[in-house]
N, C-alpha and C positions, 0 to 999 in steps of 0.2 A: 723342271716342268716343260712340256712340250709347248711351243708358242710359235707365233708368226714372228720371224726375225728379219729386221731390216739391217742390212749390212751398210755401214756408214764409212765414208772416206776417213782416213787417219786412224782406223782402228788398228789395234795390234793383236794378233799378227796382221800382216798386209791384208787389205780388204780385197774382195773379189774383183772389183773394178780395177784396182791398181794391178792385181795379178794378171788381169786379161789385157793390159795395155800391150800393144804390139801383136796381139792375137786377133782381137776384133777390130774391125774398122770403125771409124766414127759413126757411120751409118748403122752398123750392126750394133753398136752400143745403144742406139735409140730403141732397140727391140728387147734388150737385156732386162729380164725380170730379176731384180736383186733381192727379193724376199723369197722365203721358202718355209716349209713346215718341218720343224725339228722334232724328231721322235727318238730321243736318246742317242743311239748310235747310227741312226739312219736319218738322212735328209732327203725331202721330196721337193723338187724344184720344177717349175713350168719352163719348158723351152719352146718359144714361138717357132712357127714353121720357117721363119726367115733365118733361124740360128741352128737348124737341125744338123747341118754339115759340120758345125763346130761343137755339138753337144758333149762330146767326149772331152774336149779341151776345157769346156765350161765346168763340167763335173769334176775333172782333175783339179782345176783351180779352186773350186769350192772345197774339195777335199784337203787341199794343202793349206787353205787359210783357216780351216776349222778341224784341228787334229782330233776333236772328240768323236768325229764321224768316222765310221768304218765303210759305209755304203752311201753312195749318191745315186738316187733314182729319179727318173723324170715321169711326170704324168703322161700316160701313153693313151689317154681317152677319158671319156666320161664314165662315171659309175654306171654300171650296167648289170643286168641279170637279176634273178630273184633275190640274191643276196646283196645287191648294190655294192659289189666290190669295185675298187678303183684300179684299173690296169696300170701297171708300172713297168718301167724298163730300167735296169741298172745301167748307169753311164760311167760310173767310176768307182773304184774301190772293190770290196768283197762282193762276189756274186751271191749274196745272201740277203733276203728280204725278211728277215726275222728281227723285229726291233724289240729293244728293251727300253721301256718308256716309263718315266716316273711322274707321278702327280699327287699332290695333296697327301703326302706320306705313304703313298701306295706305289707298287711297282707292277708293271704289266708286260707280258709276253704277247706280241701281236705278229701274226703271219700276214704281213702286208701283201696286198694284191689278191688275197683270198678272202678277206673279211672286210666289213665296213668299220672304219674307225675315224673319228674326228677329234683331234687334239684341241680344236677351237671350241669345244664345249666344256672345257675343263673349268672355267669360271662358273658355268651353269651348274655343274655337279656339286661344287662347293657351296654355291648359293642355296641350293635346295637342301643340302646337308644341315645347314644352319636353320632351316625351317622345320626340320623333322622333330616331332615331339617324342619324348620317352615312351617306349612301349609300342610304337607303331609298326604295323605289318605293312609292307610296301610291295607293290606289284611293279617291277621294272620290266616293261615290255620292250621287245626288240633289244635285248641286253647286250648283244654282241659279245665282246671278249670280257665284259663285266665291269667297265669303268664306273657306271653309275651305282650298282649295288655295293661294289667294294668300297668306293670312296664314301658312300653313306655308312657302311659298317665301321669304317675307321674314323669317321668324323661326326657321328651322331650317336644318340641313345636308342636307336631303333630296335625293335624286337627281332624282326626278321624281314629279309627281302627275297621274294620269289623272282628269279631271273629267267625270263622266257625268251628263247632265241631259236630261229629256224635253221640257221646255217650250222651244220655239224662241226665244221672246222673251228668256227667262232666258239662253240660250246666247249671243244677240246682246250682251246686257249683259256676260256673262262675257268674251267676246272683247275688248270695249272695255276692261274692267277689267284683263285680262291685259296688254294694250298699255300702259295708263296706269300700271301698276306695274312695267313692264319686266321681266316674269317669263315671257316667251314661250318661253324655253329650258328652263323647268322645269315649266310647267303645259300640259297638252294637253286642250283642251275636246272633248268627244264628245257629239253629239246622239243621244239614243236611249233606249230602255227598258233599264234595268239588268238585268232578267230575261232579256233576249235577247242583249244585248251581252256581258256579263261571261263567261257559259259558252262563247260562240263565239269571242271575240277575246282575252280576258284570263285564261284558265284558268291558275291557279297563279302569276299575275303580280305579286301584291302582298304586300309585307312588312307593311303596315299598311292598315286600311280604316276609313273613317268612314262611318256610316249615319244622318245627321240627318234622316231622313224625317219630315215633319210628322205623318203618320198611316199606319198599316199597314206599319211596318218589318218586322213578323214575316213578311210575305209575300215578303220578299227575302232572308231568311237564307240560303236555298239558293244564290242567286246569289252572295252574299258569300263563302260557303264554297267555291264553285267558283273564286273568284278568289284565295283564300288560298294563299300559298307553302306547300307541303308541308313545307318545312324549318322553318317557323315563321312565324306571322303574328299580329299584335295587331288586334283588331277593337273598335271603339268603337260600341256599339249603342244607339241612342236609341229610347225607346218611351214611349207614354202608358200609365199603369198606375193601379190603385186606390191612393189615398193610404194606405189602411190597411195595405196589404202590397204594395208596388210591385215586389219583387224576386223572390218565390218562383216565380211562374208563368213569368216570363222566364227564370230560370236553368234550370228544368226544360226548357223549349223549346230553349234554346241547347245544353244537354247532349244532348238527343235528336237535334237536327239534326246536331251535330258527330259523333256516333256513326254516324249514317247515312252521312256523308261520309268515314268512316275516320279521324277526328281524335280525339285526346284533347284535353281542354279544361282550362284553369286559369283561374279567376276572379281578376282582378287588382285591380279596384276597382268599387265600385257607389255611386252617389250620386243624390240628388234634385237635379234641375237647376232646375226652376221649377214653380210651382203653376199649374194650369190652371183648376181649380174646387175647391170644398170636397172633392169626392170623387175628383177625378183630378189627377195630376201628371205631369210629364215626368221620366223617369229615364234615366240612362246607366249601362250595364254595360261595363267594359273587360274583355276576356278574351283569352287567347292560345290558339291551336290549333297542333297539330303532328300530322303523319301518324303513325299507330300503326305500329309495325314488325310 
């Protein structure tokens, strides 16, 4: 499973810090980020500006201390563009950013740098799998390469998941992953814009909806509510919010939008998913809606 890995002294084989002794100065060690994202055969590490001149040596050291990796890449900027892909630069190993990643009994192909993918939502995918009731039809919005619907298909008794994604490269990876995990009878990939597709083709179709949009999920709440089954639907809404008060404004927005669509709303769970910076974090709010009589 991909995870945030902390390299510790004394680990076998030799730790990254031990391998870099004599390569980095004591001052440079103060800037070293010794954690990284592990995506199967690829590791993604952050290289501070102060260490750019030694990034290749750091990458090679990480490669040597972790033989399971074939490629070491560094974060080369923030997520950007309409597909929110994270720019990456290979600094050691194979010049290939195609990851093979495993999670919750599933395997995924991911064209890193061309699609949005977060291994840090693995716990969330499994959490929701355990909440899914037998026979549910699920709308997985912003489906990416398919981790949410495919994990659901392998770890729940859902009937079907409609997986909607705007990025054509991500949809290609998702189609590959659906076949690789043998869930083609349960997961339906759809290329297109959530705001256009859901109101036109999936009005009232979903018993449960996931919304793991990297940024701007608030702009898609109307579409999600169009897709909600009037008899009852649970929505898992992810958003970036102020760390000081991550839930208040989101709950007000959800209540307002639900009312506009003729729904009553019940908040089921709210939690902090991960930190983004000192001021911002990603939060999730689970809520149910039902058409008012």
